[in-house]
All heavy atoms as an XYZ file, in Angstrom:
769
protein
N     153.085     60.760    123.008
C     152.075     61.744    122.563
C     151.005     61.812    123.611
O     150.612     60.841    124.209
C     151.535     61.248    121.215
C     150.463     62.157    120.690
S     149.570     61.595    119.251
C     150.905     61.113    118.114
N     150.437     63.021    123.741
C     149.312     63.313    124.637
C     148.130     63.679    123.740
O     148.222     64.383    122.768
C     149.645     64.457    125.609
C     150.814     64.292    126.459
C     151.083     65.534    127.266
C     150.591     63.121    127.422
N     146.958     63.127    124.126
C     145.727     63.404    123.517
C     144.751     64.086    124.495
O     144.708     63.673    125.613
C     145.025     62.176    122.941
C     145.879     61.218    122.132
C     145.148     59.934    121.821
C     146.274     61.936    120.831
N     144.067     65.088    124.060
C     143.015     65.765    124.864
C     141.711     65.673    124.054
O     141.755     65.982    122.855
C     143.397     67.182    125.191
C     144.628     67.164    126.080
C     142.184     67.874    125.934
C     145.155     68.537    126.467
N     140.679     65.218    124.719
C     139.458     65.095    124.020
C     138.341     65.485    124.994
O     138.366     65.148    126.160
C     139.290     63.632    123.535
C     138.010     63.452    122.717
O     136.921     63.418    123.203
N     138.211     63.420    121.411
N     137.299     66.181    124.509
C     136.169     66.466    125.359
C     135.271     67.507    124.700
O     135.295     67.661    123.543
N     134.556     68.218    125.631
C     133.536     69.223    125.218
C     133.336     70.300    126.169
O     133.653     70.187    127.368
C     132.267     68.551    124.836
C     131.669     67.710    125.976
C     131.822     66.358    126.140
C     130.903     68.199    127.060
N     131.219     65.861    127.252
C     130.601     66.959    127.848
C     130.392     69.367    127.486
C     129.829     67.081    129.001
C     129.609     69.424    128.655
C     129.371     68.270    129.379
N     132.883     71.409    125.673
C     132.396     72.515    126.445
C     130.967     72.794    126.093
O     130.664     72.825    124.861
C     133.203     73.834    126.164
C     134.659     73.892    126.458
C     135.298     75.181    126.011
C     134.941     73.606    127.989
N     130.093     73.013    126.976
C     128.666     73.340    126.693
C     128.406     74.738    127.221
O     128.519     75.023    128.364
C     127.720     72.321    127.450
C     126.226     72.722    127.363
C     125.752     72.655    125.914
C     124.259     72.876    125.879
N     123.849     74.000    125.138
N     128.138     75.615    126.248
C     127.824     77.020    126.528
C     126.275     77.218    126.530
O     125.551     76.469    125.808
C     128.509     77.928    125.577
C     129.970     78.180    125.889
C     130.833     76.965    125.609
C     130.483     79.312    125.037
N     125.775     78.196    127.253
C     124.365     78.587    127.145
C     123.991     78.995    125.703
O     124.866     79.409    124.898
C     124.042     79.638    128.117
N     122.718     78.852    125.351
C     122.250     79.186    124.037
C     122.782     80.530    123.530
O     122.566     81.596    124.237
C     120.698     79.161    124.023
O     120.306     77.881    124.425
C     120.178     79.431    122.579
N     123.362     80.546    122.379
C     123.883     81.763    121.781
C     125.217     82.235    122.294
O     125.762     83.175    121.694
N     125.705     81.639    123.315
C     126.943     82.162    123.903
C     128.251     81.878    123.033
O     129.164     82.690    123.124
C     127.179     81.583    125.322
C     126.171     82.044    126.327
C     126.320     83.488    126.704
O     127.091     83.758    127.671
O     125.630     84.347    126.101
N     128.286     80.843    122.333
C     129.475     80.578    121.527
C     129.730     81.627    120.455
O     130.806     82.007    120.163
C     129.503     79.173    120.916
C     130.774     78.905    120.270
C     131.946     78.659    120.960
C     130.886     78.897    118.831
C     133.177     78.451    120.310
C     132.116     78.686    118.227
C     133.251     78.373    118.961
N     128.588     82.120    119.945
C     128.686     83.179    118.960
C     129.482     84.392    119.487
O     130.144     85.068    118.689
C     127.336     83.662    118.498
C     126.614     82.565    117.627
O     127.304     81.686    117.060
O     125.370     82.568    117.625
N     129.421     84.642    120.765
C     130.090     85.790    121.398
C     131.578     85.554    121.439
O     132.330     86.564    121.494
C     129.490     86.025    122.813
C     128.065     86.416    122.899
C     127.559     86.449    124.242
C     126.099     86.786    124.317
N     125.679     86.861    125.741
N     132.046     84.332    121.435
C     133.461     84.079    121.521
C     134.023     83.348    120.339
O     135.275     83.019    120.344
C     133.805     83.289    122.865
C     133.482     84.100    124.056
C     133.091     81.953    122.890
N     133.320     83.273    119.277
C     133.780     82.525    118.127
C     135.054     83.154    117.500
O     135.943     82.445    117.159
C     132.701     82.484    117.028
C     133.176     81.577    115.800
C     132.058     81.294    114.868
O     130.876     81.548    115.149
N     132.468     80.664    113.780
N     135.131     84.406    117.422
C     136.374     85.144    116.919
C     137.518     84.829    117.786
O     138.673     84.571    117.315
C     136.115     86.610    116.805
N     137.297     84.738    119.116
C     138.325     84.385    120.075
C     138.805     82.934    119.859
O     140.001     82.629    119.914
C     137.860     84.626    121.502
C     137.519     86.090    121.798
O     138.380     86.907    121.790
O     136.271     86.262    121.931
N     137.804     82.049    119.588
C     138.173     80.692    119.302
C     139.044     80.551    118.060
O     139.943     79.770    118.039
C     136.902     79.868    119.199
N     138.666     81.278    117.028
C     139.419     81.166    115.750
C     140.889     81.708    116.038
O     141.905     81.044    115.556
C     138.745     82.009    114.626
C     139.655     82.155    113.457
C     137.452     81.357    114.252
N     140.994     82.794    116.739
C     142.343     83.270    117.078
C     143.158     82.233    117.860
O     144.360     82.021    117.624
C     142.231     84.584    117.902
N     142.494     81.584    118.813
C     143.098     80.548    119.651
C     143.575     79.388    118.783
O     144.695     78.909    118.945
C     142.090     80.084    120.722
C     142.580     78.980    121.527
S     143.895     79.451    122.650
C     143.805     78.110    123.849
N     142.731     78.936    117.872
C     143.101     77.841    116.946
C     144.314     78.196    116.167
O     145.253     77.347    115.981
C     141.857     77.494    116.072
C     140.763     76.832    116.761
C     139.544     76.731    115.871
C     141.132     75.400    117.224
N     144.246     79.333    115.537
C     145.349     79.677    114.636
C     146.704     79.831    115.395
O     147.702     79.334    114.934
C     145.051     81.070    113.985
C     143.974     80.939    112.905
C     143.720     82.298    112.240
C     142.649     82.095    111.165
N     142.349     83.337    110.471
N     146.689     80.421    116.578
C     147.881     80.612    117.277
C     148.358     79.262    117.850
O     149.564     78.930    117.835
C     147.673     81.578    118.494
N     147.444     78.443    118.363
C     147.814     77.157    118.979
C     148.444     76.226    117.932
O     149.406     75.545    118.183
C     146.670     76.467    119.692
O     146.241     77.420    120.726
C     147.038     75.156    120.285
N     147.839     76.138    116.700
C     148.296     75.264    115.676
C     149.702     75.667    115.178
O     150.302     74.831    114.551
C     147.319     75.135    114.538
C     146.223     74.116    114.900
O     146.518     72.925    115.098
N     145.013     74.570    114.949
N     150.213     76.841    115.544
C     151.554     77.250    115.230
C     152.566     76.964    116.322
O     153.806     77.170    116.116
C     151.552     78.738    114.917
C     150.721     79.174    113.699
C     151.187     78.500    112.403
O     152.336     78.474    112.112
N     150.269     77.840    111.726
N     152.113     76.507    117.451
C     153.048     76.212    118.568
C     153.926     74.997    118.350
O     153.480     74.078    117.773
C     152.201     75.999    119.789
C     151.574     77.161    120.425
C     150.792     76.797    121.693
O     151.373     76.144    122.602
O     149.621     77.254    121.774
N     155.143     75.139    118.832
C     156.007     74.006    118.837
C     155.431     72.861    119.643
O     154.908     73.097    120.729
C     157.468     74.359    119.340
N     155.371     71.642    119.102
C     154.849     70.553    119.859
C     153.363     70.274    119.663
O     152.883     69.297    120.108
N     152.667     71.205    118.962
C     151.273     70.999    118.761
C     151.153     70.207    117.475
O     151.555     70.650    116.384
C     150.547     72.294    118.587
S     148.757     72.115    118.208
N     150.510     69.013    117.546
C     150.303     68.176    116.331
C     148.967     68.360    115.797
O     148.737     68.189    114.579
C     150.492     66.701    116.696
C     151.885     66.368    117.299
C     151.905     64.992    117.840
C     152.997     66.606    116.287
N     148.019     68.721    116.660
C     146.599     68.977    116.122
C     145.877     69.676    117.265
O     146.006     69.361    118.434
C     145.929     67.662    115.826
C     144.471     67.817    115.502
N     144.063     68.093    114.242
C     143.392     67.727    116.271
C     142.741     68.222    114.227
N     142.273     67.975    115.463
N     145.038     70.624    116.849
C     144.250     71.378    117.831
C     142.993     71.903    117.109
O     143.116     72.640    116.102
C     144.995     72.611    118.338
C     144.399     73.301    119.580
C     144.700     72.847    120.818
C     143.534     74.391    119.355
C     144.126     73.508    121.929
C     142.993     74.966    120.461
C     143.283     74.560    121.717
O     142.717     75.243    122.820
N     141.857     71.417    117.551
C     140.597     71.864    116.813
C     139.438     71.913    117.808
O     139.397     71.278    118.850
C     140.286     70.899    115.709
O     139.981     69.526    116.174
N     138.521     72.765    117.374
C     137.191     72.939    117.978
C     136.174     72.577    116.943
O     136.410     72.966    115.767
C     136.875     74.328    118.517
C     137.789     74.878    119.542
C     138.022     76.254    119.592
C     138.439     74.070    120.430
C     138.833     76.814    120.591
C     139.269     74.581    121.417
C     139.450     75.964    121.433
N     135.051     71.999    117.240
C     133.960     71.775    116.336
C     132.650     71.899    117.004
O     132.421     71.393    118.101
C     134.092     70.356    115.701
N     131.725     72.631    116.360
C     130.356     72.720    116.885
C     129.654     71.424    116.614
O     129.697     70.904    115.491
C     129.668     73.919    116.259
C     130.103     75.232    116.693
C     129.437     76.331    116.007
N     128.828     77.231    116.981
C     128.293     78.358    116.746
N     128.406     78.902    115.540
N     127.754     79.088    117.732
N     128.911     70.970    117.658
C     128.125     69.735    117.478
C     126.994     69.998    116.451
O     126.402     71.062    116.478
C     127.481     69.366    118.842
C     126.853     68.054    118.832
O     127.513     67.057    118.999
O     125.643     67.960    118.608
N     126.680     69.009    115.621
C     125.741     69.206    114.542
C     124.325     69.293    115.118
O     123.454     69.939    114.494
C     125.803     68.067    113.485
C     127.075     68.125    112.743
C     125.541     66.727    114.087
N     124.022     68.822    116.273
C     122.701     68.962    116.885
C     122.566     70.120    117.832
O     121.499     70.587    118.135
C     122.307     67.639    117.591
C     122.050     66.474    116.650
C     121.573     65.321    117.371
O     122.037     64.974    118.532
O     120.696     64.583    116.792
N     123.713     70.563    118.375
C     123.716     71.626    119.449
C     124.874     72.569    119.160
O     125.997     72.293    119.492
C     123.799     71.041    120.833
C     123.761     72.037    121.926
O     123.820     73.319    121.617
O     123.698     71.667    123.088
N     124.630     73.753    118.517
C     125.702     74.582    118.141
C     126.410     75.294    119.309
O     127.402     75.955    119.036
C     125.019     75.630    117.219
C     123.595     75.604    117.635
C     123.298     74.180    118.051
N     125.944     75.070    120.513
C     126.590     75.594    121.670
C     127.341     74.545    122.466
O     127.886     74.782    123.583
C     125.578     76.361    122.626
C     125.117     77.599    121.895
O     125.897     78.483    121.689
O     123.924     77.684    121.614
N     127.386     73.280    121.862
C     128.266     72.267    122.386
C     129.489     72.185    121.544
O     129.387     71.946    120.303
C     127.510     70.941    122.362
C     128.229     69.689    122.837
C     128.611     69.834    124.389
C     127.490     68.444    122.612
N     130.640     72.491    122.115
C     131.893     72.567    121.336
C     132.724     71.357    121.634
O     133.136     71.061    122.785
C     132.637     73.857    121.766
C     131.709     75.124    121.645
C     133.933     74.002    120.874
C     130.990     75.242    120.298
N     133.015     70.616    120.635
C     133.866     69.408    120.722
C     135.371     69.891    120.638
O     135.703     70.713    119.793
C     133.599     68.425    119.645
C     132.182     67.986    119.560
C     131.777     67.007    120.592
N     130.418     66.582    120.498
C     129.812     65.822    121.439
N     130.549     65.332    122.408
N     128.585     65.467    121.259
N     136.255     69.356    121.430
C     137.635     69.661    121.529
C     138.473     68.428    121.206
O     138.253     67.340    121.798
C     138.021     70.312    122.878
C     137.165     71.491    123.080
C     139.489     70.514    122.928
C     137.247     72.042    124.527
N     139.456     68.578    120.282
C     140.421     67.477    119.998
C     141.820     68.085    119.916
O     142.001     69.096    119.215
C     140.075     66.821    118.745
N     142.780     67.562    120.664
C     144.099     68.036    120.644
C     145.125     66.852    120.601
O     144.816     65.819    121.161
C     144.459     68.813    121.933
C     143.497     69.950    122.193
C     143.777     70.686    123.482
O     144.964     70.716    123.865
O     142.804     71.213    124.067
N     146.247     67.080    120.007
C     147.386     66.131    120.085
C     148.625     66.870    120.308
O     148.930     67.875    119.566
C     147.533     65.290    118.778
C     146.448     64.281    118.547
C     146.723     63.317    117.494
N     147.332     63.827    116.258
C     146.612     64.140    115.153
N     145.340     63.963    115.104
N     147.216     64.597    114.078
N     149.446     66.495    121.294
C     150.649     67.214    121.684
C     151.804     66.193    121.693
O     151.677     65.048    122.102
C     150.511     67.789    123.075
C     149.458     68.876    123.102
C     148.133     68.751    123.322
C     149.659     70.222    122.708
N     147.463     69.947    123.216
C     148.427     70.898    122.805
C     150.761     70.989    122.357
C     148.209     72.219    122.561
C     150.601     72.380    122.068
C     149.345     72.931    122.128
N     153.011     66.718    121.338
C     154.214     65.834    121.351
C     154.651     65.484    122.719
O     155.197     64.375    122.914
C     155.368     66.587    120.633
C     155.223     66.580    119.135
C     156.377     67.274    118.440
O     157.311     67.862    119.138
O     156.426     67.261    117.179
N     154.473     66.395    123.680
C     154.990     66.131    125.005
C     154.332     66.942    126.064
O     153.530     67.921    125.749
C     156.540     66.543    125.020
O     156.598     67.972    124.796
N     154.554     66.636    127.286
C     154.045     67.381    128.463
C     154.572     68.798    128.453
O     153.911     69.730    128.812
C     154.525     66.674    129.757
C     153.904     65.279    130.003
C     152.706     65.335    131.013
O     152.410     66.407    131.581
O     152.121     64.230    131.131
N     155.866     68.941    128.023
C     156.493     70.262    127.948
C     155.749     71.173    126.959
O     155.513     72.399    127.239
C     157.944     70.187    127.619
C     158.792     69.484    128.683
C     158.715     67.987    128.638
O     158.265     67.393    127.661
O     159.100     67.355    129.679
N     155.389     70.611    125.840
C     154.628     71.402    124.774
C     153.352     71.825    125.343
O     152.849     72.913    125.109
C     154.586     70.586    123.479
N     152.655     70.894    125.992
C     151.317     71.226    126.575
C     151.412     72.216    127.659
O     150.590     73.146    127.729
C     150.587     69.922    127.063
C     149.226     70.120    127.662
C     148.277     70.765    126.707
C     148.734     68.735    128.097
N     152.448     72.137    128.469
C     152.657     73.122    129.549
C     152.911     74.548    128.995
O     152.359     75.518    129.500
C     153.806     72.745    130.430
N     153.664     74.612    127.917
C     153.971     75.865    127.289
C     152.671     76.488    126.697
O     152.416     77.675    126.778
C     155.047     75.725    126.190
N     151.818     75.587    126.178
C     150.529     76.035    125.572
C     149.686     76.606    126.715
O     149.085     77.677    126.558
C     149.823     74.880    124.899
C     148.441     75.121    124.659
N     147.978     76.064    123.713
C     147.335     74.527    125.186
C     146.641     76.080    123.747
N     146.201     75.136    124.592
N     149.627     75.895    127.860
C     148.814     76.336    128.906
C     149.200     77.672    129.447
O     148.367     78.422    130.017
C     148.813     75.277    130.022
O     148.302     74.092    129.654
N     150.551     78.001    129.381
C     151.029     79.305    129.869
C     151.040     80.403    128.786
O     151.521     81.495    129.097
C     152.494     79.054    130.404
N     150.600     80.105    127.583
C     150.694     81.043    126.516
C     149.759     82.251    126.656
O     148.699     82.084    127.326
C     150.421     80.364    125.127
O     149.058     79.975    125.093
N     150.117     83.363    126.033
C     149.201     84.538    126.086
C     147.918     84.275    125.407
O     146.876     84.738    125.923
C     150.002     85.707    125.385
N     147.896     83.572    124.295
C     146.644     83.330    123.618
C     145.667     82.425    124.422
O     144.533     82.586    124.386
C     146.829     82.836    122.139
C     147.724     81.641    122.028
N     149.112     81.815    121.823
C     147.492     80.289    122.038
C     149.618     80.565    121.812
N     148.682     79.710    121.859
N     146.291     81.506    125.269
C     145.446     80.629    126.139
C     144.836     81.610    127.231
O     143.684     81.445    127.519
C     146.260     79.590    126.744
C     145.503     78.778    127.803
S     144.028     77.937    127.081
C     144.473     76.240    127.380
N     145.672     82.487    127.693
C     145.117     83.395    128.717
C     143.987     84.285    128.188
O     142.942     84.503    128.853
N     144.130     84.813    126.930
C     143.170     85.639    126.290
C     141.838     84.828    126.020
O     140.770     85.253    126.239
C     143.724     86.253    124.983
N     142.032     83.545    125.648
C     140.878     82.730    125.372
C     140.101     82.379    126.710
O     138.879     82.367    126.720
C     141.218     81.446    124.587
C     140.062     80.625    124.144
C     139.119     81.195    123.284
C     139.853     79.374    124.607
C     137.994     80.429    122.870
C     138.752     78.598    124.241
C     137.823     79.158    123.337
N     140.884     82.111    127.696
C     140.275     81.828    128.978
C     139.472     83.064    129.507
O     138.415     82.923    130.067
C     141.365     81.401    130.061
C     141.974     80.081    129.785
C     141.010     78.928    129.969
O     139.916     79.088    130.542
N     141.432     77.723    129.577
N     140.040     84.220    129.229
C     139.348     85.445    129.630
C     138.048     85.563    128.836
O     136.986     85.953    129.457
C     140.262     86.664    129.412
C     139.677     88.005    129.830
C     140.598     89.149    129.654
C     139.898     90.428    130.083
N     140.811     91.628    129.879
N     138.081     85.296    127.555
C     136.911     85.432    126.693
C     135.831     84.401    127.218
O     134.651     84.688    127.316
C     137.279     85.104    125.263
N     136.295     83.138    127.536
C     135.290     82.120    128.015
C     134.720     82.586    129.369
O     133.531     82.288    129.693
C     135.991     80.836    128.157
C     136.181     79.984    126.934
C     136.916     78.659    127.249
C     134.892     79.670    126.156
N     135.449     83.336    130.109
C     134.931     83.833    131.349
C     133.860     84.833    131.256
O     133.119     85.166    132.190
N     133.673     85.375    130.039
C     132.692     86.362    129.792
C     131.327     85.811    129.319
O     130.352     86.574    129.074
C     133.130     87.399    128.790
O     133.263     86.820    127.497
N     131.285     84.500    129.143
C     130.067     83.836    128.713
C     129.602     82.792    129.686
O     130.428     82.319    130.567
C     130.207     83.241    127.275
C     130.501     84.276    126.189
C     131.280     82.158    127.277
N     128.384     82.382    129.558
C     127.886     81.378    130.469
C     128.230     79.942    130.011
O     127.789     79.488    128.960
C     126.338     81.500    130.631
C     125.774     80.548    131.713
C     124.298     80.704    131.928
C     123.849     79.695    132.979
N     122.425     79.579    133.090
N     129.003     79.244    130.843
C     129.454     77.938    130.619
C     128.509     76.964    131.449
O     128.398     77.149    132.605
C     130.873     77.736    130.999
C     131.502     76.377    130.794
C     131.652     76.046    129.252
C     132.865     76.272    131.404
N     127.837     76.051    130.770
C     126.875     75.197    131.419
C     127.516     73.863    131.821
O     126.969     73.160    132.664
C     125.704     74.890    130.536
C     124.838     76.141    130.314
C     123.543     75.818    129.540
O     123.439     74.813    128.860
O     122.680     76.687    129.577
N     128.640     73.483    131.209
C     129.305     72.247    131.594
C     130.554     72.049    130.742
O     130.783     72.696    129.746
N     131.357     71.149    131.212
C     132.591     70.802    130.470
C     133.025     69.357    130.889
O     132.768     68.896    131.973
C     133.678     71.804    130.842
N     133.668     68.709    129.988
C     134.178     67.405    130.181
C     135.433     67.256    129.323
O     135.278     67.138    128.092
C     133.137     66.348    129.832
C     133.545     64.925    130.333
O     134.063     64.843    131.468
O     133.350     64.009    129.520
N     136.572     67.325    129.888
C     137.863     67.346    129.126
C     138.776     66.331    129.744
O     139.048     66.323    130.961
C     138.453     68.748    129.211
C     139.368     69.140    128.059
C     138.781     69.031    126.730
C     139.850     70.642    128.260
N     139.309     65.437    128.846
C     140.216     64.300    129.354
C     141.592     64.369    128.702
O     141.684     64.696    127.494
C     139.567     62.998    129.028
C     138.321     62.784    129.842
C     137.106     63.267    129.619
C     138.213     62.032    131.048
N     136.220     62.816    130.547
C     136.852     62.080    131.452
C     139.158     61.347    131.823
C     136.484     61.484    132.640
C     138.648     60.668    132.923
C     137.362     60.757    133.385
N     142.592     64.060    129.478
C     143.971     63.948    128.925
C     144.363     62.462    128.913
O     144.173     61.812    129.912
C     144.942     64.674    129.843
C     146.489     64.597    129.592
C     146.792     65.148    128.224
C     147.259     65.242    130.708
N     144.842     62.051    127.727
C     145.283     60.645    127.547
C     146.683     60.584    127.131
O     147.190     61.449    126.406
C     144.453     59.930    126.487
C     142.948     59.920    126.695
C     142.158     61.021    126.225
C     142.364     58.893    127.314
C     140.846     61.030    126.447
C     140.957     58.893    127.534
C     140.205     59.955    127.060
O     138.825     59.953    127.240
N     147.404     59.586    127.545
C     148.760     59.280    127.106
C     148.666     58.239    126.025
O     148.122     57.150    126.322
C     149.645     58.826    128.260
O     150.937     58.502    127.797
N     149.198     58.496    124.886
C     149.126     57.544    123.762
C     150.487     56.875    123.609
O     151.466     57.530    123.157
C     148.663     58.252    122.489
N     150.606     55.647    123.997
C     151.879     54.925    123.814
C     152.093     54.388    122.379
O     153.130     54.339    121.941
C     151.937     53.802    124.849
C     151.813     54.234    126.266
C     152.904     55.167    126.698
O     154.078     54.955    126.283
O     152.654     56.204    127.408
N     150.991     53.941    121.820
C     151.018     53.443    120.447
C     150.108     54.130    119.582
O     148.936     54.305    119.946
C     150.834     51.893    120.451
N     150.536     54.533    118.423
C     149.638     55.234    117.487
C     149.672     54.471    116.183
O     150.733     54.122    115.623
C     150.116     56.659    117.331
C     149.211     57.398    116.345
C     150.156     57.409    118.648
N     148.500     54.260    115.594
C     148.374     53.601    114.322
C     147.350     54.328    113.445
O     146.215     54.534    113.916
C     147.963     52.148    114.518
C     147.740     51.389    113.278
C     147.270     49.930    113.640
C     146.948     49.205    112.405
N     146.418     47.835    112.700
N     147.783     54.759    112.236
C     146.845     55.478    111.391
C     145.823     54.444    110.849
O     146.225     53.327    110.314
C     147.663     56.110    110.202
C     146.756     56.945    109.380
C     147.563     57.718    108.350
C     146.584     58.546    107.493
N     147.280     59.443    106.610
N     144.566     54.766    110.837
C     143.476     53.901    110.369
C     143.096     54.286    108.877
O     142.663     53.396    108.240
C     142.268     53.993    111.255
C     142.506     53.557    112.679
C     141.298     53.694    113.576
C     143.036     52.113    112.727
N     143.130     55.492    108.546
C     142.781     55.900    107.170
C     143.773     56.899    106.666
O     144.276     57.776    107.331
C     141.384     56.484    107.128
C     140.302     55.461    107.471
S     138.654     56.174    107.315
C     138.323     55.878    105.607
C-alpha cells in the first residue's frame, strides 16, 4: 500500500476559486481502481491550507491516477490560483493495523 500525506497552501481566498474543481477531483478519484482513500480537508485555523490524505493499492494505480483526465483538469485549475507552498510525501506501508 502507498500513502500520500501533505498539504497545499493557497493565498487568501484562492481555494474558494477551485473548490468545485476539488470536489470533482475527489469524486472521480475515489471511483478509480486501486484508490482506497482520497481526501482533501481545509485546516480549521487556515481555510486556505488544504490537507491531503491518500491511500493507494499499488504504484500502478497511483500512476494511472497521475495520468487521468481529472488529474489534468485539477492541475490546470490549481495553475489558475496563487499557490504559496506545498509539502507532499509518498510513503510505502508494509504493515497496516487498524487502530479504531
